[in-house]
C-alpha positions in Angstrom: 25.3 10.8 -5.8 26.3 12.9 -8.8 23.4 13.5 -11.3 25.6 12.3 -14.2 26.2 9.0 -12.5 22.4 8.3 -12.7 22.6 8.3 -16.5 25.8 6.2 -16.4 24.0 3.7 -14.2 21.1 3.7 -16.7 23.4 2.8 -19.6 25.0 0.0 -17.5 21.6 -1.3 -16.6 20.5 -1.3 -20.3 23.6 -3.3 -21.2 23.1 -5.8 -18.5 19.5 -6.4 -19.5 20.3 -6.8 -23.2 23.2 -9.1 -22.4 20.7 -11.5 -20.7 17.9 -11.1 -23.2 18.4 -9.0 -26.4 14.6 -8.7 -26.7 14.1 -7.5 -23.1 12.9 -4.0 -23.9 10.9 -5.1 -26.9 8.9 -7.4 -24.6 8.7 -4.8 -21.9 7.2 -2.2 -24.3 4.4 -4.6 -25.4 2.3 -3.9 -22.3 1.8 -4.9 -18.7 -0.2 -7.6 -16.9 0.6 -7.1 -13.2 -0.8 -9.5 -10.7 -0.4 -7.0 -7.8 -1.3 -3.4 -6.9 1.1 -2.3 -4.2 0.2 0.8 -2.1 3.3 1.7 -0.1 5.1 4.6 1.6 7.2 7.1 -0.3 10.1 6.5 2.1 13.3 6.3 0.1 14.4 3.2 2.0 11.4 1.1 0.9 11.1 0.0 -2.7 8.4 -2.4 -3.7 10.2 -4.3 -6.4 13.3 -5.0 -4.3 11.6 -6.1 -1.2 9.1 -8.3 -3.2 11.8 -9.7 -5.5 9.8 -9.0 -8.6 10.6 -7.8 -12.1 9.3 -4.7 -14.0 5.7 -5.4 -15.2 4.8 -7.6 -12.3 3.6 -5.0 -9.8 1.6 -1.8 -10.3 2.9 0.6 -7.7 1.5 3.7 -5.9 3.4 5.4 -3.0 2.5 8.2 -0.7 3.4 9.4 2.8 2.5 6.6 5.3 0.7 4.5 2.6 -2.7 6.0 3.1 -5.8 5.1 1.1 -7.8 8.3 1.4 -11.1 8.3 -0.4 -10.7 12.0 -1.3 -7.2 11.6 -2.7 -7.8 11.4 -6.5 -4.3 10.1 -7.0 -4.7 6.9 -5.0 -8.3 6.5 -6.2 -7.3 6.8 -9.8 -4.5 4.3 -9.4 -6.8 1.9 -7.6 -9.5 2.1 -10.3 -7.0 1.7 -13.2 -5.2 -1.2 -11.6 -8.4 -3.1 -10.5 -10.8 -2.3 -13.3 -8.5 -2.1 -16.3 -5.3 -4.0 -15.5 -7.4 -6.6 -13.6 -5.0 -7.1 -10.8 -6.0 -9.9 -8.4 -4.2 -8.8 -5.3 -4.1 -5.3 -3.7 -1.5 -4.8 -1.0 -1.1 -2.0 1.5 2.5 -2.2 2.8 3.6 0.0 5.7 7.0 -0.1 7.3 8.4 0.3 10.8 10.3 3.5 11.5 7.8 5.4 9.3 8.3 9.1 9.6 4.7 9.9 8.7 3.3 7.6 11.5 5.8 9.0 14.0 4.9 12.6 13.1 1.2 11.8 13.7 2.1 10.6 17.2 3.6 13.9 18.2 1.9 17.3 19.1 3.6 19.3 16.3 2.1 21.7 13.8 3.4 20.5 10.4 1.6 22.9 8.2 0.3 21.5 4.9 1.0 18.0 6.2 -1.6 18.4 9.0 -4.7 17.3 7.1 -2.8 14.3 5.6 -1.4 13.1 8.9 -4.8 13.6 10.6 -5.8 10.3 8.9 -3.2 8.6 11.0 -4.2 10.4 14.1 -7.8 9.1 13.4 -6.4 5.6 13.4 -4.8 6.3 16.8 -8.1 7.6 18.1 -9.9 4.4 16.9 -7.4 2.2 18.7 -6.3 4.5 21.6 -7.2 2.1 24.4 -4.9 -0.6 22.9 -2.2 1.8 22.0 -2.1 3.7 25.3 -1.9 0.4 27.1 1.5 -0.2 25.5 4.1 1.4 27.8 7.1 1.0 25.5 7.0 4.0 23.1 8.8 2.1 20.3 6.4 -0.9 20.6 3.5 1.5 20.5 5.0 3.2 17.4 5.3 -0.2 15.7 1.8 -1.2 16.6 0.4 2.0 15.2 2.2 1.3 11.9 0.4 -2.1 11.8 -3.0 -0.6 12.7 -2.6 2.0 10.1 -2.1 -0.7 7.5 -5.2 -2.5 8.7 -7.3 0.7 8.5 -6.1 1.4 5.0 -7.1 -2.1 4.0 -10.6 -1.4 5.4 -10.6 1.9 3.4 -9.9 -0.2 0.3 -12.9 -2.5 1.0 -15.1 0.5 1.2 -14.5 1.4 -2.5 -16.7 0.4 -5.4 -13.7 -0.9 -7.4 -12.7 -3.5 -4.8 -16.3 -4.5 -4.0 -17.0 -5.0 -7.8 -13.8 -6.9 -8.4 -14.5 -9.1 -5.4 -17.9 -10.0 -6.8 -16.6 -10.6 -10.3 -13.3 -12.5 -9.7 -12.6 -12.7 -6.0 -9.9 -10.0 -5.7 -8.0 -10.0 -2.4 -6.7 -7.2 -0.2 -3.6 -7.8 1.9 -1.8 -5.9 4.7 1.9 -6.1 5.0 4.7 -4.4 7.0 8.3 -4.1 5.9 10.8 -4.2 8.8 13.6 -1.9 7.7 15.7 -3.1 10.7 15.8 -6.7 9.5 14.7 -6.5 5.8 11.8 -8.9 6.6 8.5 -8.6 4.9 5.7 -9.4 7.3 2.2 -10.5 6.4 -0.3 -9.2 9.0 -2.7 -11.9 7.9 -5.7 -9.6 7.8 -8.8 -11.6 7.2 -10.1 -9.8 4.1 -13.5 -11.4 3.9 -14.1 -11.1 7.6 -13.3 -7.4 7.4 -15.7 -7.1 4.5 -18.5 -8.7 6.3 -18.0 -6.4 9.3 -18.5 -3.2 7.3 -20.9 -4.1 4.5 -24.0 -3.1 6.4 -22.8 0.5 6.1 -20.4 0.5 3.2 -21.9 -1.9 0.6 -22.4 -0.1 -2.7 -24.2 -2.9 -4.5 -27.4 -4.9 -4.1 -28.1 -7.1 -2.4 -27.1 -5.6 1.0 -25.3 -8.9 2.0 -22.3 -8.7 -0.4 -20.6 -11.4 1.6 -22.8 -14.1 3.1 
């Protein structure tokens, strides 16, 4: 794509929006009240707004390699805190995708330099679930399953945070795990039981009194 065509496309997009609603950008500039925080992969084939079928202002989006929720990553932690504590989103989604390059790289014995510490988080997910994964003989099926397990572990990482625990206590915020299948276009809900996951880790990760956050 030629760079100049990007700006031509922008002008066309503006005209289309104004043709449908002459106050479109006036309304857009008045603020945002998204219902969702979407944490997804940076992969250029996977765009949150398109696969969810939503409009600007409806989803607050953070993307990184392999949709990780790393507690020492100030970027994702800042996004999480702003979305949950200030924008008051009610749903936080971790969305992975099949054919994820980050997950595939973490499955291979390759030195990737600066990417090593980032991808080690996915290798840790493999270590947690190695018995299940190693029992899957088909490499592609094992790859897909690691994508799913990575999403699940990132949801658990969300539950460990003060922002999510506080918002759950105050207004019942929910955490969801999804996978986008780039081969079919289908969005898959992994149906992670958020409250059950929360109960299972609160003995160690609860940041509020009383100890039993979820009874």
